[in-house]
C-alpha positions, 0 to 999 in steps of 0.5 A: 406910137400910133401908125398908119398900118393900124388903120389902113383897114379903114382907108377905103381908096387909099393904100399907104405906101411909105413913099410919100408923108401923109397929112390927113384932116378929119372934119365934118361939114357942119363944124365951124372950126373945120371950115375955118382949117378947110382952106388952109388945108387946101392951100397946103396941099397945092403948096406940097403937091408932089411931095405930100399926100393931103386927105381929108375924111369926113367923120360922119361919112368915115365913122369906122375910120373915125372910130378906129383912129380915135377922134374924140374932137374936130378938126384932127390932123394927122401928120404921118411919116414915110415910115407910118408914124403918126402925130396928131394935132386937135383944133384949128392950127395957123397955116404956119403952124401946118408948114412946120409940121410937114416940113418936119415930115420932110426932114 
């Protein structure tokens, strides 16, 4: 199982504390499916503010992290539990599916 601690050295400006679940959206500005997912991720961040940390990682600007995280296709979304365990989803997700994944993190 993947764990966020495996990628900690690549997460500039973010220290995983284990207090809050995290969603990381790996995207690129030129990616059509990423542009489709982006407003859903932003809505998710607003709805779950204070309960879940939501980060966006541009794979072109953060190539070391993308490579370390074995990002082969974008968008890829990491759903990270308080324990740091990662479930990944590749491709565009509906808002309902995003919410289900986040609600599972909060259980």
